[in-house]
C-alpha positions in Angstrom: 1.9 32.9 -1.7 3.4 30.7 -4.4 4.9 28.2 -1.9 1.7 28.0 0.0 -0.3 27.4 -3.2 2.1 24.6 -4.2 2.1 22.9 -0.8 -1.7 23.1 -0.5 -2.1 21.5 -3.9 0.4 18.8 -3.0 -1.4 17.9 0.3 -4.8 18.1 -1.4 -4.0 15.5 -4.1 -1.9 13.2 -1.9 -4.9 12.8 0.5 -7.2 11.7 -2.2 -6.9 8.8 -4.6 -8.8 10.5 -7.4 -9.8 14.0 -8.3 -13.4 14.4 -7.3 -15.7 17.1 -8.8 -15.0 19.3 -5.8 -11.3 19.0 -6.1 -11.6 19.7 -9.8 -13.3 23.0 -8.9 -10.4 23.8 -6.6 -7.9 22.8 -9.2 -9.5 25.2 -11.8 -9.3 28.0 -9.2 -5.7 27.2 -8.6 -5.0 27.4 -12.4 -6.4 30.9 -12.5 -4.4 31.9 -9.4 -1.3 30.3 -10.7 -1.5 32.2 -14.0 -1.8 35.5 -12.1 1.2 34.6 -10.0 3.2 33.6 -13.0 2.4 37.0 -14.7 3.5 38.8 -11.5 6.7 36.8 -11.1 7.7 37.3 -14.7 8.2 41.0 -13.7 10.9 40.0 -11.2 14.3 41.6 -12.3 16.6 38.9 -13.7 20.4 38.9 -13.3 21.6 37.4 -16.5 25.3 38.1 -16.1 27.5 35.2 -17.3 30.1 36.0 -14.7 27.9 35.3 -11.7 30.6 33.6 -9.7 30.7 30.9 -7.0 34.4 30.2 -6.8 34.9 27.0 -8.7 31.4 27.3 -10.2 31.6 30.2 -12.7 30.0 29.1 -15.9 26.7 27.9 -17.3 24.1 30.1 -15.7 22.9 31.9 -18.9 20.0 30.0 -20.3 19.4 28.1 -17.0 17.5 30.7 -15.0 14.3 29.4 -13.4 11.9 30.7 -16.1 9.1 31.0 -13.6 10.9 33.4 -11.3 14.1 34.6 -12.9 16.2 33.7 -9.9 19.7 32.4 -10.0 20.8 29.5 -7.7 22.1 29.9 -4.1 25.8 29.9 -3.6 27.4 26.6 -2.4 28.5 27.9 0.9 24.9 28.8 2.0 23.5 25.5 0.8 24.9 23.4 3.6 24.9 20.2 1.5 26.0 17.2 3.5 27.8 14.1 2.1 26.9 11.3 4.4 29.2 8.3 4.0 28.0 4.7 4.8 30.1 1.5 4.4 29.8 -2.1 5.3 31.8 -1.3 8.4 29.7 1.7 9.2 26.1 1.0 8.2 24.1 3.0 10.7 26.1 6.0 11.7 27.3 8.2 8.8 30.6 9.9 8.5 29.7 13.5 7.6 31.7 15.1 4.8 31.2 18.2 2.5 32.1 19.1 -1.1 35.3 20.7 0.3 36.5 17.6 2.2 39.9 16.5 1.0 40.8 12.9 -0.2 42.6 12.1 3.1 39.4 13.0 5.0 37.4 10.6 2.9 39.8 7.7 3.5 39.9 8.6 7.2 36.1 8.4 7.3 36.3 4.8 5.9 35.9 5.4 2.2 37.1 2.2 0.4 38.9 3.3 -2.8 38.7 -0.3 -4.2 34.9 -0.6 -3.9 32.1 0.8 -6.1 30.4 4.0 -4.9 26.7 4.8 -5.0 25.4 8.4 -4.4 21.8 8.7 -3.4 20.1 12.1 -4.0 16.6 13.1 -2.7 14.1 15.5 -4.3 12.1 18.5 -3.2 11.1 18.8 0.5 13.2 15.8 1.4 16.3 15.2 3.4 18.3 12.4 5.1 17.0 10.8 7.4 13.5 12.3 6.8 11.6 15.3 5.4 8.0 16.2 4.6 7.7 13.6 1.8 10.0 11.0 3.3 8.1 11.0 6.6 5.9 8.4 4.9 8.8 6.1 4.7 12.5 6.8 4.7 13.4 5.6 1.2 17.0 6.9 1.3 17.8 4.8 4.4 15.9 1.8 3.0 17.8 2.0 -0.3 21.1 2.4 1.6 20.3 -0.7 3.6 19.3 -2.7 0.5 22.6 -1.8 -1.2 24.8 -2.6 1.8 22.9 -5.9 2.5 23.8 -7.1 -1.0 27.3 -5.6 -1.6 30.2 -4.0 0.3 30.3 -0.6 -1.5 30.5 3.0 -0.5 27.1 4.7 -0.2 27.0 8.5 -0.1 23.6 10.0 0.8 23.4 13.6 -0.3 21.4 15.8 2.0 20.6 19.0 0.2 17.5 19.8 2.3 18.1 23.6 2.6 18.3 24.4 -1.2 15.5 21.8 -1.9 13.2 23.1 0.9 9.9 25.0 0.9 11.7 28.1 1.9 13.7 28.1 -1.3 10.9 26.7 -3.6 11.4 29.2 -6.4 15.1 28.6 -6.4 15.1 24.8 -6.1 15.2 24.2 -9.8 18.4 26.3 -10.5 19.9 25.0 -7.3 20.0 21.5 -8.8 22.8 22.6 -11.1 25.1 23.8 -8.3 24.4 20.7 -6.1 25.2 18.5 -9.1 28.4 20.3 -9.8 29.4 19.9 -6.1 28.9 16.2 -6.4 30.8 16.1 -9.7 33.7 18.1 -8.1 33.9 15.5 -5.3 34.0 12.6 -7.8 36.7 14.4 -9.9 38.8 15.0 -6.7 38.5 11.3 -5.6 39.4 10.2 -9.1 42.4 12.5 -9.5 43.8 11.9 -6.0 42.8 8.4 -5.0 42.5 6.7 -8.4 38.7 6.1 -8.1 37.3 5.1 -11.5 34.2 7.2 -12.4 33.0 4.1 -14.3 32.5 2.5 -10.9 30.3 5.4 -9.7 26.5 4.9 -9.7 24.4 8.1 -9.2 20.8 7.5 -8.0 18.3 10.5 -7.9 14.6 11.0 -7.3 12.6 13.9 -8.7 14.7 17.1 -8.5 17.5 14.7 -7.5 17.4 13.1 -10.9 18.5 16.3 -12.5 21.1 16.9 -9.7 22.7 13.6 -10.7 22.5 14.6 -14.3 24.4 17.8 -13.6 26.9 15.8 -11.6 27.4 13.5 -14.5 27.9 16.4 -16.9 30.7 17.6 -14.6 32.7 14.3 -14.8 34.0 13.7 -18.3 37.3 11.8 -18.4 36.0 9.1 -18.2 32.2 9.5 -17.6 30.3 8.3 -14.6 29.3 4.7 -15.2 25.6 4.6 -14.3 22.8 7.0 -13.5 19.4 5.9 -12.2 16.7 8.5 -12.3 13.4 7.8 -10.4 10.6 9.9 -11.9 12.7 13.0 -12.8 10.9 16.3 -12.0 9.0 17.9 -14.8 8.2 21.4 -13.5 11.0 23.8 -14.4 12.7 21.3 -16.7 10.2 20.6 -19.4 11.2 22.4 -22.6 14.8 22.8 -21.4 17.7 21.7 -23.7 19.8 18.7 -22.6 22.5 20.8 -21.0 19.9 22.2 -18.6 18.4 18.9 -17.4 19.1 15.2 -17.0 20.0 13.7 -20.4 21.3 10.7 -22.2 25.1 11.0 -22.2 25.3 12.3 -18.6 26.7 8.8 -17.8 27.8 5.8 -19.9 24.4 4.3 -19.1 21.3 6.3 -18.0 18.2 4.4 -16.8 15.0 6.2 -16.0 11.8 5.3 -14.3 8.6 7.3 -15.0 5.6 7.0 -12.7 3.8 10.4 -12.7 4.6 12.3 -15.8 2.9 15.6 -16.8 1.0 15.2 -20.1 1.7 17.5 -23.0 0.2 20.9 -22.2 -0.8 19.5 -18.8 -0.8 21.4 -15.5 2.2 20.7 -13.2 1.5 19.3 -9.7 -2.2 18.8 -10.4 -1.7 16.6 -13.4 1.7 15.2 -12.6 5.1 16.1 -11.2 7.4 14.0 -13.4 9.0 14.3 -16.9 7.1 12.2 -19.4 9.5 12.3 -22.4 12.4 9.8 -22.7 15.6 11.0 -21.0 17.9 8.0 -20.9 19.3 5.0 -22.7 16.3 3.1 -21.3 13.0 4.6 -20.0 10.6 2.4 -18.0 7.0 3.6 -17.7 5.0 2.3 -14.8 1.2 1.9 -15.5 1.6 3.9 -18.7 2.9 6.9 -16.7 0.2 9.1 -18.3 -2.7 6.8 -17.3 -2.8 7.5 -13.6 -2.8 10.9 -12.1 -2.2 10.3 -8.4 0.5 12.6 -7.3 1.7 10.2 -4.7 2.9 7.9 -7.5 5.7 10.4 -7.9 6.8 10.3 -4.3 6.6 6.5 -4.2 8.6 5.9 -7.4 11.6 4.7 -5.3 9.5 1.9 -3.8 9.8 -0.1 -6.9 13.6 -0.1 -6.6 13.8 -1.0 -2.9 11.4 -3.9 -2.7 14.4 -6.1 -2.0 13.7 -9.8 -2.5 15.9 -10.6 0.4 13.7 -8.6 2.8 11.3 -10.8 4.9 8.4 -8.7 3.8 9.2 -9.1 0.1 6.7 -11.1 -2.0 9.6 -12.7 -3.8 8.4 -11.4 -7.1 10.7 -9.4 -9.4 8.9 -6.6 -11.2 9.7 -7.0 -14.9 9.3 -4.3 -17.6 9.0 -5.2 -21.3 10.3 -3.3 -24.2 7.5 -2.1 -26.5 6.8 0.6 -29.0 3.7 1.8 -27.2 1.7 1.3 -24.0 -1.3 0.3 -26.0 0.6 -2.6 -27.7 2.0 -3.6 -24.3 -1.6 -3.8 -22.9 -2.5 -6.0 -25.9 0.2 -8.4 -25.0 2.2 -7.9 -28.1 5.5 -7.4 -26.2 5.3 -9.9 -23.3 7.3 -12.8 -24.8 10.2 -11.9 -22.5 12.7 -11.6 -25.3 13.6 -8.0 -24.2 12.8 -7.3 -20.6 14.4 -5.7 -17.6 14.3 -6.2 -13.8 13.0 -3.1 -12.0 14.3 -3.8 -8.5 17.7 -2.5 -7.4 19.2 -5.8 -8.4 22.9 -5.1 -7.9 24.0 -8.5 -9.5 22.2 -7.3 -12.6 22.7 -3.6 -12.8 26.3 -3.5 -11.6 27.2 -5.8 -14.5 28.2 -3.5 -17.3 27.4 -6.1 -19.9 23.7 -5.5 -19.1 23.9 -1.8 -19.9 22.3 -0.9 -23.2 24.5 2.0 -24.2 24.1 1.6 -28.0 20.7 3.2 -28.3 18.4 5.8 -26.8 14.6 6.2 -26.6 14.2 2.5 -25.6 10.8 2.4 -23.9 9.8 -0.3 -21.4 6.4 -0.8 -19.8 5.1 -2.4 -16.6 1.8 -2.5 -14.8 1.5 -2.7 -11.0 -1.1 -2.9 -8.3 -2.0 -0.1 -5.9 1.3 1.8 -5.6 -0.1 3.8 -2.7 0.2 0.7 -0.4 3.6 0.5 1.3 
């Protein structure tokens, strides 16, 4: 019932560009039904044992139990998480690895130990090469192509469709921690055995995937992962959680966050937004004020801003620029548009792979940008 309710709400809003009066009536009914379901689910028995064990993954489950259902995460072996390796020599046909693959298997698959490595992690209902959300456009493949068109690096697409699928909806939030630790374990193994520098690792996640890469970063500590990019981190299940239970500044040397569909304070998840509104990184860029437009599809399309590669024939040639400002209202008034403190929003590797451009000295740096109709591809 819960998963049907959520999917129905998702489809309903994505097929309308604004909430009409009729939809508002449906939304109000869903609120009542959601409250009843929440009360029922709160009665589900909760296993709170700290020794809930998954082999290498033994700690950290107390305090990170999905507070809507009380369920613990799936075990790694039943998740079937795929590590799909692409390189400049193997752009179109991935080499399939797992979190248990040994360093010699990575090098045999073409992994370049001298190159930077970028992990791409999808969100709920998605997979590589396509899922329910990414049927609209395969953003993971497009992002992989943009990266390899501009730099000879290792690209690892993480396909965690099973633990992020509708069948496991009520477990998808706690599952993010296990998937993140699996990625972190791989990075640590490559670092210890092949000399890969974690500072040359870039983790890119969307929605639930943003928290996955946060947990991956938490698992790599000596040294930290270099850069995390989070595209509209998921709000439901993470709002109100402490930093150890979500994406947070400090999960990498530099954490950059894009917000496109945040849930307002005391707002209703899914109906009023799917993203996390509060700052989470060293820099946080808010598109269209984040809280000003309530189209759910803005959450799904948050990756589009990063992959509008200027080298693509269909590109307008315009680089989206966000401006640092103390508030969205002041940004709209033109008080922060002198260009003295601005950032490119595309996946500009020449800019973002240059560590001198990472603002690691501060947190809660807010940037703002307005766009046209983000529903248009």
